[in-house]
N, CA and C atoms as a LAMMPS dump frame, in Angstrom:
ITEM: TIMESTEP
0
ITEM: NUMBER OF ATOMS
249
ITEM: BOX BOUNDS ff ff ff
-5.0000000000000000e+02 5.0000000000000000e+02
-5.0000000000000000e+02 5.0000000000000000e+02
-5.0000000000000000e+02 5.0000000000000000e+02
ITEM: ATOMS id mol type element x y z
1 1 1 N 393.654 -49.68 2.488
2 1 2 C 394.746 -49.434 1.59
3 1 3 C 395.773 -48.557 2.308
4 2 1 N 397.023 -48.9 2.17
5 2 2 C 398.104 -48.132 2.785
6 2 3 C 398.707 -47.166 1.779
7 3 1 N 399.149 -46.047 2.29
8 3 2 C 399.829 -45.039 1.483
9 3 3 C 401.143 -44.72 2.171
10 4 1 N 402.218 -44.702 1.422
11 4 2 C 403.521 -44.397 1.992
12 4 3 C 403.749 -42.895 1.98
13 5 1 N 404.122 -42.359 3.162
14 5 2 C 404.496 -40.95 3.272
15 5 3 C 405.75 -40.86 4.131
16 6 1 N 406.484 -39.794 3.954
17 6 2 C 407.677 -39.573 4.758
18 6 3 C 407.353 -38.488 5.78
19 7 1 N 407.564 -38.807 7.059
20 7 2 C 407.215 -37.877 8.12
21 7 3 C 408.355 -37.803 9.121
22 8 1 N 408.694 -36.573 9.527
23 8 2 C 409.662 -36.412 10.607
24 8 3 C 408.897 -36.405 11.915
25 9 1 N 409.415 -37.139 12.897
26 9 2 C 408.802 -37.164 14.226
27 9 3 C 409.85 -36.788 15.252
28 10 1 N 409.387 -36.359 16.41
29 10 2 C 410.324 -36.048 17.486
30 10 3 C 411.04 -37.326 17.916
31 11 1 N 412.222 -37.171 18.428
32 11 2 C 413.034 -38.318 18.855
33 11 3 C 412.284 -39.205 19.845
34 12 1 N 411.557 -38.588 20.783
35 12 2 C 410.858 -39.39 21.788
36 12 3 C 409.741 -40.235 21.166
37 13 1 N 409.153 -39.773 20.066
38 13 2 C 408.131 -40.568 19.377
39 13 3 C 408.782 -41.788 18.724
40 14 1 N 409.939 -41.574 18.096
41 14 2 C 410.665 -42.691 17.475
42 14 3 C 411.106 -43.696 18.535
43 15 1 N 411.568 -43.197 19.682
44 15 2 C 411.99 -44.093 20.761
45 15 3 C 410.808 -44.885 21.31
46 16 1 N 409.662 -44.236 21.435
47 16 2 C 408.465 -44.936 21.889
48 16 3 C 408.065 -46.014 20.881
49 17 1 N 408.134 -45.689 19.592
50 17 2 C 407.821 -46.675 18.549
51 17 3 C 408.762 -47.867 18.653
52 18 1 N 410.051 -47.607 18.866
53 18 2 C 411.016 -48.704 19.012
54 18 3 C 410.684 -49.589 20.213
55 19 1 N 410.278 -48.97 21.315
56 19 2 C 409.904 -49.743 22.503
57 19 3 C 408.652 -50.572 22.24
58 20 1 N 407.705 -50.018 21.507
59 20 2 C 406.484 -50.762 21.175
60 20 3 C 406.821 -52.009 20.357
61 21 1 N 407.803 -51.869 19.461
62 21 2 C 408.241 -53.018 18.657
63 21 3 C 408.969 -54.015 19.552
64 22 1 N 409.874 -53.526 20.395
65 22 2 C 410.659 -54.383 21.277
66 22 3 C 409.771 -55.232 22.18
67 23 1 N 408.699 -54.641 22.698
68 23 2 C 407.832 -55.354 23.627
69 23 3 C 406.683 -56.096 22.939
70 24 1 N 406.686 -56.102 21.613
71 24 2 C 405.683 -56.854 20.871
72 24 3 C 404.322 -56.186 20.749
73 25 1 N 404.26 -54.912 21.086
74 25 2 C 402.997 -54.182 20.961
75 25 3 C 402.705 -53.911 19.485
76 26 1 N 403.777 -53.696 18.716
77 26 2 C 403.65 -53.422 17.282
78 26 3 C 404.63 -54.31 16.516
79 27 1 N 404.3 -54.567 15.241
80 27 2 C 405.153 -55.42 14.407
81 27 3 C 406.414 -54.694 13.949
82 28 1 N 406.299 -53.397 13.717
83 28 2 C 407.425 -52.585 13.246
84 28 3 C 407.139 -51.126 13.573
85 29 1 N 408.092 -50.242 13.245
86 29 2 C 407.918 -48.821 13.553
87 29 3 C 406.673 -48.239 12.891
88 30 1 N 406.451 -48.61 11.642
89 30 2 C 405.29 -48.097 10.921
90 30 3 C 404.001 -48.488 11.629
91 31 1 N 403.918 -49.743 12.045
92 31 2 C 402.745 -50.219 12.768
93 31 3 C 402.592 -49.457 14.081
94 32 1 N 403.701 -49.212 14.769
95 32 2 C 403.666 -48.486 16.038
96 32 3 C 403.15 -47.055 15.842
97 33 1 N 403.639 -46.38 14.816
98 33 2 C 403.198 -45.008 14.538
99 33 3 C 401.707 -45.006 14.199
100 34 1 N 401.26 -45.994 13.415
101 34 2 C 399.846 -46.078 13.084
102 34 3 C 398.989 -46.289 14.326
103 35 1 N 399.458 -47.094 15.258
104 35 2 C 398.731 -47.298 16.523
105 35 3 C 398.606 -45.964 17.258
106 36 1 N 399.709 -45.218 17.336
107 36 2 C 399.682 -43.924 18.026
108 36 3 C 398.71 -42.963 17.346
109 37 1 N 398.73 -42.93 16.026
110 37 2 C 397.834 -42.037 15.276
111 37 3 C 396.387 -42.423 15.51
112 38 1 N 396.083 -43.705 15.396
113 38 2 C 394.693 -44.153 15.541
114 38 3 C 394.145 -43.875 16.932
115 39 1 N 394.987 -43.988 17.937
116 39 2 C 394.519 -43.716 19.298
117 39 3 C 394.291 -42.229 19.533
118 40 1 N 394.952 -41.376 18.753
119 40 2 C 394.786 -39.929 18.907
120 40 3 C 393.86 -39.31 17.877
121 41 1 N 393.451 -40.08 16.887
122 41 2 C 392.66 -39.519 15.786
123 41 3 C 391.264 -39.089 16.235
124 42 1 N 390.71 -39.75 17.231
125 42 2 C 389.38 -39.365 17.721
126 42 3 C 389.403 -37.928 18.232
127 43 1 N 390.447 -37.576 18.951
128 43 2 C 390.584 -36.209 19.461
129 43 3 C 390.699 -35.224 18.304
130 44 1 N 391.492 -35.552 17.304
131 44 2 C 391.664 -34.675 16.143
132 44 3 C 390.343 -34.498 15.403
133 45 1 N 389.59 -35.576 15.251
134 45 2 C 388.285 -35.485 14.58
135 45 3 C 387.336 -34.574 15.346
136 46 1 N 387.333 -34.678 16.673
137 46 2 C 386.479 -33.82 17.498
138 46 3 C 386.843 -32.351 17.316
139 47 1 N 388.131 -32.05 17.31
140 47 2 C 388.564 -30.664 17.155
141 47 3 C 388.197 -30.122 15.781
142 48 1 N 388.401 -30.92 14.735
143 48 2 C 388.044 -30.492 13.379
144 48 3 C 386.537 -30.255 13.282
145 49 1 N 385.74 -31.153 13.837
146 49 2 C 384.284 -30.992 13.81
147 49 3 C 383.869 -29.718 14.534
148 50 1 N 384.509 -29.436 15.656
149 50 2 C 384.213 -28.217 16.414
150 50 3 C 384.498 -26.984 15.577
151 51 1 N 385.663 -26.946 14.911
152 51 2 C 386.021 -25.799 14.085
153 51 3 C 385.141 -25.693 12.852
154 52 1 N 384.693 -26.825 12.319
155 52 2 C 383.761 -26.781 11.182
156 52 3 C 382.44 -26.143 11.602
157 53 1 N 381.943 -26.491 12.797
158 53 2 C 380.706 -25.884 13.293
159 53 3 C 380.881 -24.383 13.487
160 54 1 N 382.003 -23.992 14.08
161 54 2 C 382.272 -22.568 14.301
162 54 3 C 382.338 -21.843 12.965
163 55 1 N 383.087 -22.399 12.027
164 55 2 C 383.243 -21.765 10.717
165 55 3 C 381.887 -21.637 10.024
166 56 1 N 381.065 -22.66 10.12
167 56 2 C 379.741 -22.636 9.504
168 56 3 C 378.878 -21.531 10.108
169 57 1 N 378.901 -21.411 11.429
170 57 2 C 378.112 -20.369 12.097
171 57 3 C 378.606 -18.978 11.721
172 58 1 N 379.909 -18.804 11.643
173 58 2 C 380.467 -17.508 11.256
174 58 3 C 380.054 -17.178 9.825
175 59 1 N 380.089 -18.178 8.943
176 59 2 C 379.682 -17.968 7.554
177 59 3 C 378.208 -17.56 7.484
178 60 1 N 377.353 -18.201 8.277
179 60 2 C 375.934 -17.832 8.312
180 60 3 C 375.771 -16.376 8.74
181 61 1 N 376.488 -15.973 9.774
182 61 2 C 376.416 -14.59 10.239
183 61 3 C 376.922 -13.622 9.179
184 62 1 N 378.007 -13.993 8.507
185 62 2 C 378.569 -13.126 7.47
186 62 3 C 377.571 -12.933 6.336
187 63 1 N 376.883 -14.012 5.93
188 63 2 C 375.893 -13.922 4.853
189 63 3 C 374.714 -13.035 5.254
190 64 1 N 374.431 -12.982 6.553
191 64 2 C 373.36 -12.119 7.047
192 64 3 C 373.868 -10.701 7.305
193 65 1 N 375.122 -10.461 6.916
194 65 2 C 375.783 -9.153 7.034
195 65 3 C 376.029 -8.71 8.478
196 66 1 N 376.144 -9.667 9.38
197 66 2 C 376.562 -9.331 10.734
198 66 3 C 378.051 -9.016 10.687
199 67 1 N 378.454 -8.074 11.505
200 67 2 C 379.873 -7.739 11.58
201 67 3 C 380.435 -8.312 12.867
202 68 1 N 381.519 -9.019 12.739
203 68 2 C 382.178 -9.596 13.909
204 68 3 C 383.276 -8.621 14.303
205 69 1 N 383.092 -7.97 15.435
206 69 2 C 384.011 -6.903 15.821
207 69 3 C 385.058 -7.344 16.824
208 70 1 N 384.669 -8.098 17.807
209 70 2 C 385.613 -8.48 18.858
210 70 3 C 386.374 -9.734 18.472
211 71 1 N 387.658 -9.702 18.645
212 71 2 C 388.487 -10.873 18.46
213 71 3 C 388.816 -11.214 17.014
214 72 1 N 388.191 -10.521 16.076
215 72 2 C 388.494 -10.761 14.665
216 72 3 C 388.402 -12.24 14.304
217 73 1 N 387.328 -12.905 14.734
218 73 2 C 387.161 -14.337 14.537
219 73 3 C 387.171 -14.724 13.053
220 74 1 N 386.533 -13.922 12.222
221 74 2 C 386.486 -14.264 10.792
222 74 3 C 387.908 -14.336 10.213
223 75 1 N 388.762 -13.362 10.54
224 75 2 C 390.143 -13.36 10.049
225 75 3 C 390.888 -14.595 10.544
226 76 1 N 390.688 -14.955 11.807
227 76 2 C 391.319 -16.134 12.38
228 76 3 C 390.921 -17.387 11.6
229 77 1 N 389.621 -17.513 11.309
230 77 2 C 389.146 -18.692 10.582
231 77 3 C 389.662 -18.71 9.153
232 78 1 N 389.75 -17.555 8.519
233 78 2 C 390.253 -17.477 7.144
234 78 3 C 391.724 -17.873 7.076
235 79 1 N 392.508 -17.425 8.041
236 79 2 C 393.934 -17.731 8.048
237 79 3 C 394.2 -19.171 8.441
238 80 1 N 393.276 -19.76 9.152
239 80 2 C 393.47 -21.129 9.627
240 80 3 C 394.296 -21.148 10.885
241 81 1 N 394.209 -22.244 11.566
242 81 2 C 394.994 -22.374 12.789
243 81 3 C 396.339 -22.942 12.435
244 82 1 N 397.368 -22.365 12.937
245 82 2 C 398.715 -22.796 12.568
246 82 3 C 399.354 -23.735 13.56
247 83 1 N 398.639 -24.172 14.579
248 83 2 C 399.281 -25.08 15.515
249 83 3 C 399.125 -26.502 15.132
């Protein structure tokens, strides 16, 4: 099932999508963007899984009343990554 969303992309991403359409790699810009996302989604899934494991371990330590002193990792995880 497809869902329509509006997303701003960098100019070079739009130009790459146009080239993908021009050379027949994709049917249209939307298809081109989806191809780019799908090829990069494995990396994103790996990073999310890594952070989920870290967050889970930190939560286990917190429940055992361990104090995380160096690097303030708990605060970092609570605030989330902004990149």
